[in-house]
DRENLO-208285 format. One record per residue (C-alpha): x, y, z; residue in three letters; residue number from 1. Coordinates in nm, 2 decimals, m for minus. Example, Ala and Ser with C-alpha at 12.3 -4.5 7.8 and 13.67 -1.06 7.14 Angstrom:
<fiti><c1>1.23</c1><c2>m0.45</c2><c3>0.78</c3><code>ALA</code><pos>1</pos></fiti>
<fiti><c1>1.37</c1><c2>m0.11</c2><c3>0.71</c3><code>SER</code><pos>2</pos></fiti>
This chain:
<fiti><c1>m2.08</c1><c2>0.13</c2><c3>m2.57</c3><code>UNK</code><pos>1</pos></fiti>
<fiti><c1>m1.84</c1><c2>0.02</c2><c3>m2.34</c3><code>UNK</code><pos>2</pos></fiti>
<fiti><c1>m1.92</c1><c2>m0.11</c2><c3>m2.00</c3><code>UNK</code><pos>3</pos></fiti>
<fiti><c1>m1.60</c1><c2>0.00</c2><c3>m1.83</c3><code>UNK</code><pos>4</pos></fiti>
<fiti><c1>m1.39</c1><c2>0.30</c2><c3>m1.92</c3><code>UNK</code><pos>5</pos></fiti>
<fiti><c1>m1.02</c1><c2>0.22</c2><c3>m2.04</c3><code>UNK</code><pos>6</pos></fiti>
<fiti><c1>m0.79</c1><c2>0.24</c2><c3>m1.76</c3><code>UNK</code><pos>7</pos></fiti>
<fiti><c1>m0.47</c1><c2>0.44</c2><c3>m1.81</c3><code>UNK</code><pos>8</pos></fiti>
<fiti><c1>m0.20</c1><c2>0.18</c2><c3>m1.67</c3><code>UNK</code><pos>9</pos></fiti>
<fiti><c1>0.08</c1><c2>0.44</c2><c3>m1.65</c3><code>UNK</code><pos>10</pos></fiti>
<fiti><c1>m0.13</c1><c2>0.67</c2><c3>m1.41</c3><code>UNK</code><pos>11</pos></fiti>
<fiti><c1>m0.24</c1><c2>0.42</c2><c3>m1.22</c3><code>UNK</code><pos>12</pos></fiti>
<fiti><c1>0.07</c1><c2>0.23</c2><c3>m1.17</c3><code>UNK</code><pos>13</pos></fiti>
<fiti><c1>0.21</c1><c2>0.56</c2><c3>m1.06</c3><code>UNK</code><pos>14</pos></fiti>
<fiti><c1>m0.11</c1><c2>0.62</c2><c3>m0.80</c3><code>UNK</code><pos>15</pos></fiti>
<fiti><c1>m0.04</c1><c2>0.27</c2><c3>m0.67</c3><code>UNK</code><pos>16</pos></fiti>
<fiti><c1>0.36</c1><c2>0.34</c2><c3>m0.64</c3><code>UNK</code><pos>17</pos></fiti>
<fiti><c1>0.29</c1><c2>0.65</c2><c3>m0.46</c3><code>UNK</code><pos>18</pos></fiti>
<fiti><c1>0.09</c1><c2>0.51</c2><c3>m0.21</c3><code>UNK</code><pos>19</pos></fiti>
<fiti><c1>0.27</c1><c2>0.21</c2><c3>m0.14</c3><code>UNK</code><pos>20</pos></fiti>
<fiti><c1>0.56</c1><c2>0.40</c2><c3>m0.10</c3><code>UNK</code><pos>21</pos></fiti>
<fiti><c1>0.43</c1><c2>0.56</c2><c3>0.20</c3><code>UNK</code><pos>22</pos></fiti>
<fiti><c1>0.39</c1><c2>0.24</c2><c3>0.38</c3><code>UNK</code><pos>23</pos></fiti>
<fiti><c1>0.71</c1><c2>0.21</c2><c3>0.60</c3><code>UNK</code><pos>24</pos></fiti>
<fiti><c1>0.67</c1><c2>0.54</c2><c3>0.69</c3><code>UNK</code><pos>25</pos></fiti>
<fiti><c1>0.28</c1><c2>0.49</c2><c3>0.80</c3><code>UNK</code><pos>26</pos></fiti>
<fiti><c1>0.38</c1><c2>0.18</c2><c3>0.98</c3><code>UNK</code><pos>27</pos></fiti>
<fiti><c1>0.65</c1><c2>0.33</c2><c3>1.20</c3><code>UNK</code><pos>28</pos></fiti>
<fiti><c1>0.39</c1><c2>0.62</c2><c3>1.28</c3><code>UNK</code><pos>29</pos></fiti>
<fiti><c1>0.12</c1><c2>0.40</c2><c3>1.38</c3><code>UNK</code><pos>30</pos></fiti>
<fiti><c1>0.35</c1><c2>0.16</c2><c3>1.56</c3><code>UNK</code><pos>31</pos></fiti>
<fiti><c1>0.18</c1><c2>m0.15</c2><c3>1.46</c3><code>UNK</code><pos>32</pos></fiti>
<fiti><c1>0.30</c1><c2>m0.49</c2><c3>1.32</c3><code>UNK</code><pos>33</pos></fiti>
<fiti><c1>0.33</c1><c2>m0.55</c2><c3>0.96</c3><code>UNK</code><pos>34</pos></fiti>
<fiti><c1>m0.01</c1><c2>m0.69</c2><c3>0.80</c3><code>UNK</code><pos>35</pos></fiti>
<fiti><c1>m0.22</c1><c2>m0.67</c2><c3>1.10</c3><code>UNK</code><pos>36</pos></fiti>
<fiti><c1>m0.56</c1><c2>m0.73</c2><c3>0.91</c3><code>UNK</code><pos>37</pos></fiti>
<fiti><c1>m0.76</c1><c2>m0.66</c2><c3>1.21</c3><code>UNK</code><pos>38</pos></fiti>
<fiti><c1>m0.92</c1><c2>m0.35</c2><c3>1.27</c3><code>UNK</code><pos>39</pos></fiti>
<fiti><c1>m0.71</c1><c2>m0.09</c2><c3>1.49</c3><code>UNK</code><pos>40</pos></fiti>
<fiti><c1>m0.74</c1><c2>m0.13</c2><c3>1.84</c3><code>UNK</code><pos>41</pos></fiti>
<fiti><c1>m0.66</c1><c2>0.14</c2><c3>2.08</c3><code>UNK</code><pos>42</pos></fiti>
<fiti><c1>m0.50</c1><c2>0.00</c2><c3>2.36</c3><code>UNK</code><pos>43</pos></fiti>
<fiti><c1>m0.40</c1><c2>0.29</c2><c3>2.59</c3><code>UNK</code><pos>44</pos></fiti>
<fiti><c1>m0.51</c1><c2>0.61</c2><c3>2.64</c3><code>UNK</code><pos>45</pos></fiti>
<fiti><c1>m0.24</c1><c2>0.88</c2><c3>2.58</c3><code>UNK</code><pos>46</pos></fiti>
<fiti><c1>m0.09</c1><c2>1.05</c2><c3>2.92</c3><code>UNK</code><pos>47</pos></fiti>
<fiti><c1>m0.22</c1><c2>1.39</c2><c3>2.93</c3><code>UNK</code><pos>48</pos></fiti>
<fiti><c1>0.04</c1><c2>1.66</c2><c3>2.97</c3><code>UNK</code><pos>49</pos></fiti>
<fiti><c1>0.05</c1><c2>2.03</c2><c3>2.97</c3><code>UNK</code><pos>50</pos></fiti>
<fiti><c1>0.05</c1><c2>2.06</c2><c3>2.61</c3><code>UNK</code><pos>51</pos></fiti>
<fiti><c1>m0.26</c1><c2>1.88</c2><c3>2.53</c3><code>UNK</code><pos>52</pos></fiti>
<fiti><c1>m0.30</c1><c2>2.00</c2><c3>2.19</c3><code>UNK</code><pos>53</pos></fiti>
<fiti><c1>0.04</c1><c2>1.85</c2><c3>2.10</c3><code>UNK</code><pos>54</pos></fiti>
<fiti><c1>m0.08</c1><c2>1.51</c2><c3>2.22</c3><code>UNK</code><pos>55</pos></fiti>
<fiti><c1>m0.38</c1><c2>1.51</c2><c3>2.05</c3><code>UNK</code><pos>56</pos></fiti>
<fiti><c1>m0.21</c1><c2>1.61</c2><c3>1.74</c3><code>UNK</code><pos>57</pos></fiti>
<fiti><c1>m0.01</c1><c2>1.33</c2><c3>1.79</c3><code>UNK</code><pos>58</pos></fiti>
<fiti><c1>m0.27</c1><c2>1.08</c2><c3>1.87</c3><code>UNK</code><pos>59</pos></fiti>
<fiti><c1>m0.49</c1><c2>1.18</c2><c3>1.57</c3><code>UNK</code><pos>60</pos></fiti>
<fiti><c1>m0.16</c1><c2>1.14</c2><c3>1.33</c3><code>UNK</code><pos>61</pos></fiti>
<fiti><c1>m0.11</c1><c2>0.81</c2><c3>1.50</c3><code>UNK</code><pos>62</pos></fiti>
<fiti><c1>m0.50</c1><c2>0.69</c2><c3>1.44</c3><code>UNK</code><pos>63</pos></fiti>
<fiti><c1>m0.49</c1><c2>0.83</c2><c3>1.08</c3><code>UNK</code><pos>64</pos></fiti>
<fiti><c1>m0.17</c1><c2>0.62</c2><c3>0.99</c3><code>UNK</code><pos>65</pos></fiti>
<fiti><c1>m0.30</c1><c2>0.31</c2><c3>1.14</c3><code>UNK</code><pos>66</pos></fiti>
<fiti><c1>m0.64</c1><c2>0.35</c2><c3>0.92</c3><code>UNK</code><pos>67</pos></fiti>
<fiti><c1>m0.40</c1><c2>0.41</c2><c3>0.61</c3><code>UNK</code><pos>68</pos></fiti>
<fiti><c1>m0.21</c1><c2>0.13</c2><c3>0.68</c3><code>UNK</code><pos>69</pos></fiti>
<fiti><c1>m0.51</c1><c2>m0.11</c2><c3>0.72</c3><code>UNK</code><pos>70</pos></fiti>
<fiti><c1>m0.64</c1><c2>0.01</c2><c3>0.40</c3><code>UNK</code><pos>71</pos></fiti>
<fiti><c1>m0.33</c1><c2>m0.07</c2><c3>0.23</c3><code>UNK</code><pos>72</pos></fiti>
<fiti><c1>m0.32</c1><c2>m0.42</c2><c3>0.42</c3><code>UNK</code><pos>73</pos></fiti>
<fiti><c1>m0.66</c1><c2>m0.49</c2><c3>0.30</c3><code>UNK</code><pos>74</pos></fiti>
<fiti><c1>m0.60</c1><c2>m0.41</c2><c3>m0.06</c3><code>UNK</code><pos>75</pos></fiti>
<fiti><c1>m0.28</c1><c2>m0.66</c2><c3>m0.05</c3><code>UNK</code><pos>76</pos></fiti>
<fiti><c1>m0.48</c1><c2>m0.94</c2><c3>0.12</c3><code>UNK</code><pos>77</pos></fiti>
<fiti><c1>m0.70</c1><c2>m0.93</c2><c3>m0.17</c3><code>UNK</code><pos>78</pos></fiti>
<fiti><c1>m0.42</c1><c2>m0.98</c2><c3>m0.43</c3><code>UNK</code><pos>79</pos></fiti>
<fiti><c1>m0.31</c1><c2>m1.32</c2><c3>m0.58</c3><code>UNK</code><pos>80</pos></fiti>
<fiti><c1>m0.02</c1><c2>m1.46</c2><c3>m0.38</c3><code>UNK</code><pos>81</pos></fiti>
<fiti><c1>0.29</c1><c2>m1.37</c2><c3>m0.61</c3><code>UNK</code><pos>82</pos></fiti>
<fiti><c1>0.17</c1><c2>m1.02</c2><c3>m0.65</c3><code>UNK</code><pos>83</pos></fiti>
<fiti><c1>0.13</c1><c2>m0.97</c2><c3>m0.27</c3><code>UNK</code><pos>84</pos></fiti>
<fiti><c1>0.47</c1><c2>m1.09</c2><c3>m0.24</c3><code>UNK</code><pos>85</pos></fiti>
<fiti><c1>0.61</c1><c2>m0.88</c2><c3>m0.51</c3><code>UNK</code><pos>86</pos></fiti>
<fiti><c1>0.47</c1><c2>m0.57</c2><c3>m0.36</c3><code>UNK</code><pos>87</pos></fiti>
<fiti><c1>0.52</c1><c2>m0.67</c2><c3>0.00</c3><code>UNK</code><pos>88</pos></fiti>
<fiti><c1>0.87</c1><c2>m0.72</c2><c3>m0.07</c3><code>UNK</code><pos>89</pos></fiti>
<fiti><c1>0.91</c1><c2>m0.40</c2><c3>m0.28</c3><code>UNK</code><pos>90</pos></fiti>
<fiti><c1>0.72</c1><c2>m0.17</c2><c3>m0.06</c3><code>UNK</code><pos>91</pos></fiti>
<fiti><c1>0.63</c1><c2>m0.31</c2><c3>0.28</c3><code>UNK</code><pos>92</pos></fiti>
<fiti><c1>0.91</c1><c2>m0.52</c2><c3>0.43</c3><code>UNK</code><pos>93</pos></fiti>
<fiti><c1>1.09</c1><c2>m0.32</c2><c3>0.69</c3><code>UNK</code><pos>94</pos></fiti>
<fiti><c1>1.43</c1><c2>m0.39</c2><c3>0.49</c3><code>UNK</code><pos>95</pos></fiti>
<fiti><c1>1.42</c1><c2>m0.24</c2><c3>0.15</c3><code>UNK</code><pos>96</pos></fiti>
<fiti><c1>1.48</c1><c2>m0.54</c2><c3>m0.10</c3><code>UNK</code><pos>97</pos></fiti>
<fiti><c1>1.63</c1><c2>m0.54</c2><c3>m0.45</c3><code>UNK</code><pos>98</pos></fiti>
<fiti><c1>1.47</c1><c2>m0.68</c2><c3>m0.76</c3><code>UNK</code><pos>99</pos></fiti>
<fiti><c1>1.76</c1><c2>m0.91</c2><c3>m0.76</c3><code>UNK</code><pos>100</pos></fiti>
<fiti><c1>1.70</c1><c2>m1.02</c2><c3>m0.43</c3><code>UNK</code><pos>101</pos></fiti>
<fiti><c1>1.32</c1><c2>m1.06</c2><c3>m0.50</c3><code>UNK</code><pos>102</pos></fiti>
<fiti><c1>1.39</c1><c2>m1.25</c2><c3>m0.81</c3><code>UNK</code><pos>103</pos></fiti>
<fiti><c1>1.62</c1><c2>m1.51</c2><c3>m0.64</c3><code>UNK</code><pos>104</pos></fiti>
<fiti><c1>1.36</c1><c2>m1.53</c2><c3>m0.36</c3><code>UNK</code><pos>105</pos></fiti>
<fiti><c1>1.07</c1><c2>m1.59</c2><c3>m0.57</c3><code>UNK</code><pos>106</pos></fiti>
<fiti><c1>1.24</c1><c2>m1.81</c2><c3>m0.85</c3><code>UNK</code><pos>107</pos></fiti>
<fiti><c1>1.17</c1><c2>m1.55</c2><c3>m1.11</c3><code>UNK</code><pos>108</pos></fiti>
<fiti><c1>1.44</c1><c2>m1.35</c2><c3>m1.34</c3><code>UNK</code><pos>109</pos></fiti>
<fiti><c1>1.48</c1><c2>m1.00</c2><c3>m1.26</c3><code>UNK</code><pos>110</pos></fiti>
<fiti><c1>1.32</c1><c2>m0.87</c2><c3>m1.62</c3><code>UNK</code><pos>111</pos></fiti>
<fiti><c1>1.03</c1><c2>m1.10</c2><c3>m1.49</c3><code>UNK</code><pos>112</pos></fiti>
<fiti><c1>0.99</c1><c2>m0.95</c2><c3>m1.16</c3><code>UNK</code><pos>113</pos></fiti>
<fiti><c1>0.93</c1><c2>m0.61</c2><c3>m1.34</c3><code>UNK</code><pos>114</pos></fiti>
<fiti><c1>0.68</c1><c2>m0.73</c2><c3>m1.55</c3><code>UNK</code><pos>115</pos></fiti>
<fiti><c1>0.51</c1><c2>m0.88</c2><c3>m1.29</c3><code>UNK</code><pos>116</pos></fiti>
<fiti><c1>0.54</c1><c2>m0.60</c2><c3>m1.07</c3><code>UNK</code><pos>117</pos></fiti>
<fiti><c1>0.37</c1><c2>m0.37</c2><c3>m1.32</c3><code>UNK</code><pos>118</pos></fiti>
<fiti><c1>0.08</c1><c2>m0.65</c2><c3>m1.31</c3><code>UNK</code><pos>119</pos></fiti>
<fiti><c1>0.07</c1><c2>m0.64</c2><c3>m0.94</c3><code>UNK</code><pos>120</pos></fiti>
<fiti><c1>0.06</c1><c2>m0.26</c2><c3>m0.92</c3><code>UNK</code><pos>121</pos></fiti>
<fiti><c1>m0.23</c1><c2>m0.23</c2><c3>m1.17</c3><code>UNK</code><pos>122</pos></fiti>
<fiti><c1>m0.44</c1><c2>m0.53</c2><c3>m0.93</c3><code>UNK</code><pos>123</pos></fiti>
<fiti><c1>m0.34</c1><c2>m0.33</c2><c3>m0.62</c3><code>UNK</code><pos>124</pos></fiti>
<fiti><c1>m0.47</c1><c2>m0.01</c2><c3>m0.76</c3><code>UNK</code><pos>125</pos></fiti>
<fiti><c1>m0.80</c1><c2>m0.22</c2><c3>m0.83</c3><code>UNK</code><pos>126</pos></fiti>
<fiti><c1>m0.82</c1><c2>m0.38</c2><c3>m0.47</c3><code>UNK</code><pos>127</pos></fiti>
<fiti><c1>m0.73</c1><c2>m0.05</c2><c3>m0.28</c3><code>UNK</code><pos>128</pos></fiti>
<fiti><c1>m1.09</c1><c2>0.12</c2><c3>m0.19</c3><code>UNK</code><pos>129</pos></fiti>
<fiti><c1>m1.27</c1><c2>m0.04</c2><c3>m0.47</c3><code>UNK</code><pos>130</pos></fiti>
<fiti><c1>m1.06</c1><c2>0.11</c2><c3>m0.77</c3><code>UNK</code><pos>131</pos></fiti>
<fiti><c1>m0.99</c1><c2>0.48</c2><c3>m0.60</c3><code>UNK</code><pos>132</pos></fiti>
<fiti><c1>m0.64</c1><c2>0.47</c2><c3>m0.75</c3><code>UNK</code><pos>133</pos></fiti>
<fiti><c1>m0.73</c1><c2>0.39</c2><c3>m1.10</c3><code>UNK</code><pos>134</pos></fiti>
<fiti><c1>m0.71</c1><c2>0.65</c2><c3>m1.35</c3><code>UNK</code><pos>135</pos></fiti>
<fiti><c1>m0.92</c1><c2>0.63</c2><c3>m1.69</c3><code>UNK</code><pos>136</pos></fiti>
<fiti><c1>m0.81</c1><c2>0.76</c2><c3>m2.03</c3><code>UNK</code><pos>137</pos></fiti>
<fiti><c1>m1.00</c1><c2>1.05</c2><c3>m2.13</c3><code>UNK</code><pos>138</pos></fiti>
<fiti><c1>m1.22</c1><c2>1.07</c2><c3>m2.46</c3><code>UNK</code><pos>139</pos></fiti>
<fiti><c1>m0.97</c1><c2>1.22</c2><c3>m2.67</c3><code>UNK</code><pos>140</pos></fiti>
<fiti><c1>m0.69</c1><c2>0.95</c2><c3>m2.58</c3><code>UNK</code><pos>141</pos></fiti>
């Protein structure tokens, strides 16, 4: 009897990639600084306009983006330093970074960066919401 089911690495990495690709957009919507690890704080009450429904939708969208960004930040904070840096430079920094730039910044070869990034994505999937992004192999696999 196996204590933990086998993880489908390919699907798990894809889930992590898909979520992390949303990070920059969430950051723009939330309007919060990068890696704000504290809980979201509402600093201002939105000004009420005649179109109340629209401003409420905007406010809810902003709060939802802040919550999702915070979940990603918390998962990234649980990673090892090198994995956090790899994923941050790849998916979270305001300016998109190439693998060549990341490799030179961290002192690794480009092929090593690709290998380490695969490990980082699996670690992130495990850290995000207690493994919510992980996919498991079926009994027939």
